[in-house]
N, C-alpha and C positions, 0 to 999 in steps of 0.2 A: 504494500500500500504506500502511495506517495505521501510524504509528510508535507502538510500545508499548514502554515501558521497564519491565521486570519486576524487582521486588525482593520475591520471593515469600514469604520466610520467614527467621527467624533461623537462624544456623548450627546451633544445637542447641536443642531444645525438649523439655520433659518435664512431665507432670502426673500425679503419683501421691503417695500418702501418704509422708511423710518424704523427699520428693525433695531437700530442702535438705541432707540428710546427704551427698549426693554432690557438693556444691558445691566443697569444697576440692580433691578429685581432679580435677574438671573444670577448675578454675582452673590447677592445676599442670600438667595435660596441655597447656595453652596457654602454659606458661612465665610464668604470672602469679603474682607473688610479693608484690605490694603493691597493695591496692585502697582507693580512697576510697569510702566508703559514704554515699550521700545518703538521708535518710529524714525522715519527719515524726514528730512526737511520738506521735501515735496509731498510725501505721503500725508504728513500731518496737515499741511496746507489744504490738501484735497479732502481730508476727512473732518477737519475741525468744525465745519459748519453743520455737520450731521451728528457730531459727538455731543451727548447730553451732559448737562450739569449734574455732578454727583453730589448728593447731600449726605449720604451715609457710607460712602466708600472713599477712602483716601487714595490719591493717585500720585505717583512719583514718576516724572517723565525723564527719559534718557534717550537722546538722539544716538543713532548708530553711526559707525564710521565708514560705511560703504560696502563692506564685505561680510559674509558669514564665514569667519575664520576662527580657528581655535583661540587665537589671542583675543579676539573680540568677545567670544563666549566667556573667556576667563575674566575679562575686564568688567563686563556687565554682571556676571555672576558675583563678583566681589562686591559690587554696589548693592545687589539684592541681598546678599548675606549680611550686609552691614545694617539692614533694617528689618522690620517685621513684615515681610512680604508674604502674602497668601497665594498670589498668582501673578503670572507674567502676561500682559496684554501686548500683542504685536499688531501694529497698524502699518501696512505697507505692502510691497510686492514680495516676490518669492524669497529674496535674501533676508528681508526683515522677518518674515514668518519663520523661515528656517532657523534664524538666529534665536527667535523667541522660543521655539520648541527645544532647542539645544540648551538654552539658559534654564528653562523650566525643568528639564531633565537634570541638569547639573545641580540645581538648587532644590530638587524634590518638591516642586510646586506645580500648579496647574497651568496649562497654556490656553489662552483665549486669543483667537485669531480673527482679525478684521482685515480682509484683503482690500486693497485699493486698486488692484489691477487684476485682470483675468489673463495672466501671462503663463501661469503654470497651475498644477494641482496642489501646490505647496500647502494651501489652506486646509486640505483634506488629509494628506498623507502624514503618518507618524514617522517621518524621517527628515533629516537635514543634509543638504549638500554643502560641502566645505570647499573653500578656495583659499589660496594664499592671499596676502595683502595686495599682491599685484594682479589678482583676478584669475590665476591659473587653478584649474580643478585639482583637488587632492584626493578626496574620498567622500563617501556618504555613510551615514550612520542611521540605522533603524532603531527606534526607541521602543521600550517594552509596553508603552500604552499610548493611546490616541489622545488628541487634544480634548479639553473639556467642552469648549464652546467655539463654534464658528458662526459668525454673523456676516452676512453680505448686505450691504446697502447698495442696491442696483444703481442708484444715481451717481454714486462715487465712481463706479466703473464706467458708466455711460459718459462721463466727462473726462475720463482718462485719455492719454494719448493713444491714438488708433494703432500705432506701431506695436504696442504691447499686446493688444488682443490678437493682432495678426500673428505675433510670435506664440501666443498661447494656443491659437488654433493649430499651428504647425506642431508644437510640442505634443498636443493632445492627439493629433492625427497619428503620431508615432506610436501611440498606445496600441493601435490596431496592428500595425506592421510588426512591431516588436513582440507583442503578446502572441500574435498568430504564429509567428515562426517558432517561438519557444514552446507553445502548447502543442504544436504538431509532433513534438518528440514523445508525447505521452500516448500510450495505447488506450488506457482507461482514464477518463477525466473525472477527478473528484468533483463533487457538486460545487464547492467554492471556486474551483478553476473554471467550471462552466459559467458561473456568474461573472467571473472576470472576463472570459472570452466574449460573452454577450455584451458586457459593458464596453469592451474595446470596440466591438462592431458597432454599437450604438454611437460611440464617439465618431467613428468614421461617417456613418450615415447622416447624423445631425450636422456635422461640420461641412461635408460636401454639399448638403442641401441648403443650409441656412446661413453659412458664413457671409456671403455677399450681402444678404439682407441685414444681417447684424451689423456689418460695417457701415451700411447706409444709415441705419438707425443711429449709430454713433456720430456720423457726420451731421445728421439732423438734430442730434441731442434729444431724441424722442425714443423712449423705451418701447420695445415691441416684443411680441411673442418670440420672434426669431432671435432677437438679442438675448432674451432671458434663456432660451434653450441653449444658445451657444455658450454663454458664460457658465451655465450649470453643467454643460457637457465638459467644459474645460476643468472645472473645479470638482464637481461631484462625480460624474461618470468616469472622468480621467483618474480621480483618486481611488475609485472603487476597483479599478483594474489591478493595481498593485495591492490594494488592501485585501482583496479576496484571492488573488492569484499567487501571492507571495512571489517567489523568484520567477514563476512562470508568467507573471503579469507586470513585472517591473521594466527592466531595460535590456536591450540587446545591442546590436551593432550600431544603430543610429545614434545612440547616446555615447558610445565609445568614439565614434567619429567626432561628435561634438567635443569630447574631452581632448581628442587629438588636436583639434583646431585651436583650443585655448593656448597651446604653446606658441602659436604664431601671433605676435602683437598686431599684425595687420588685420586680424579678425576680431579684435577686442571691441570694435565699434558695434558689432552685431550682438543681438540679444540671444539668450539661451535657445529659445525656440527656433530662431532663424538658422542657427548652426545645426540644430537637431533636424530641421527640414532638409538640409543638405544631406545629413546623415541617412535619412530615409532613402534617398535616391542611391547613395553608395551601397546601402544594405541590399536594396533590390537588385543592383548590379551583381553583388556577391552571390545572390540567389539566382542570377541569370534570368530575372523576371523583367525583361525589357518592355513587355507589353504594358505592365503596370507603371513603369517609369513614364512611358509615352502618355498614358491615360491621365497622369497627374500634372502634366506640364501646363495645361491651360489654367488649372486651379492655382498652381504656383504663380503663374504670371499675373493672375487676377489679384493675388494677395501680395505681390511683389516679394516673393520668397526667393532665396538664392538657388540658382540652377547650375551656373557655371563658376569656375574658379574666380573669374573677374568679379562676380557678384559677391564673393567673399572678401574681396580686397587682395586676392592673390593673383597677380598678373603673370606669374610664371610658375614653373614647377620646382623652383629651387628649394622651397621649404617643405616639400612633400615628404621628404625622408623623415624629418623630425616629427611631422604630423602623423605619418604612418606608424612610426615606432611608438609614439605615445598612444595611438589608437589600440595597439595590440599589447600594451604593457601588461605585466603580470597582474592578475586580479580584475582586469577589465571585463565588462559584461559581454563584449563581443565573443568571448570564448564560450559563452553559453550555446553558441551555434554549433559547437562541437565539430568544427571543420579544420582545426589546426591551422588557423589563418596566420600568415606572417605579414611583416611590414611590406614586403614586396607585393603580396596579394592586395593590400590596401592601395598602394600606389598604382598598381595595374587597374584596379576597380575605378579609382578616381579618373585616371586618364581615359579609360574605356567609356565612362559616363560622359566625359568631356566630348569625346569623338561622336558618341551616339546622339547627344541632345543638341549639339551645336547647329546641325542643319535644320533642326526642328523649331528653334526659337528665334 
């Protein structure tokens, strides 16, 4: 029997207009009286108009320094341990939320997450992705329990920069391609893995069908059913893939390619999801599924996602060796494909992708 560890969902989740008005009562219902609030400058500016006045819960605000790094976790944990903190509230994008979960784990307190972007499923998943202070990926850690509360105020995300939801769409689209290739390895699917597989498929269906309408809603600053479906596909359905599928629902080659790209400073202007989007195409080439590559090109173009090396800021192949070596580093998720892939295989796949799509775009 396949061993599957399920961490399916936060204890409480809600997504509706003015959801933050219920935050204080939710905190008090869990005997939480003092929270440390981690935020970015931009994220607090985006959320402050929706954040309620607290009368019975004390708040201590701490800006983060731009990365979810081990040093940053230690810095903020030290602040939290110096006071009577009951919970850590994170207000921001994926790095703030990952930092919040890590600090909550380090200080043995609860995590309350308020996403200001729909760029990843970080608000849902009980794990944190760590980077160096310079933004290079190092590792990720899965925590023993899920977050206590996740609240989405749709209007905050509606007014966020469109590029972040584009990246979120791409990152979530990878849920299907990575989970599907991993789950194929299993002859008998445990029920939680079936839930993960169906969630991954739902991500793909919703995103391919509704992403363009969701982007239009953001341009018009008017929430729509398509917009809500897309942000919940990114955060909820995307998070359920890993939450129920365990290692069969987390990451495979597309995210390893992302990690490889982080060693090239030329790509640091790209968001996580944009690099993952490129990784999907490389993974499909490794699978020799060129039909699927071709079918995704118009979708990629409509969302302005990277297809060619030049879209990544890589105008030649000089840095491909370092990128390829990092992609297949020991412990990378690409090795879940069980193909004994080498750095040369990655370089070949990238150049093959370049040759295949160049005449089509």
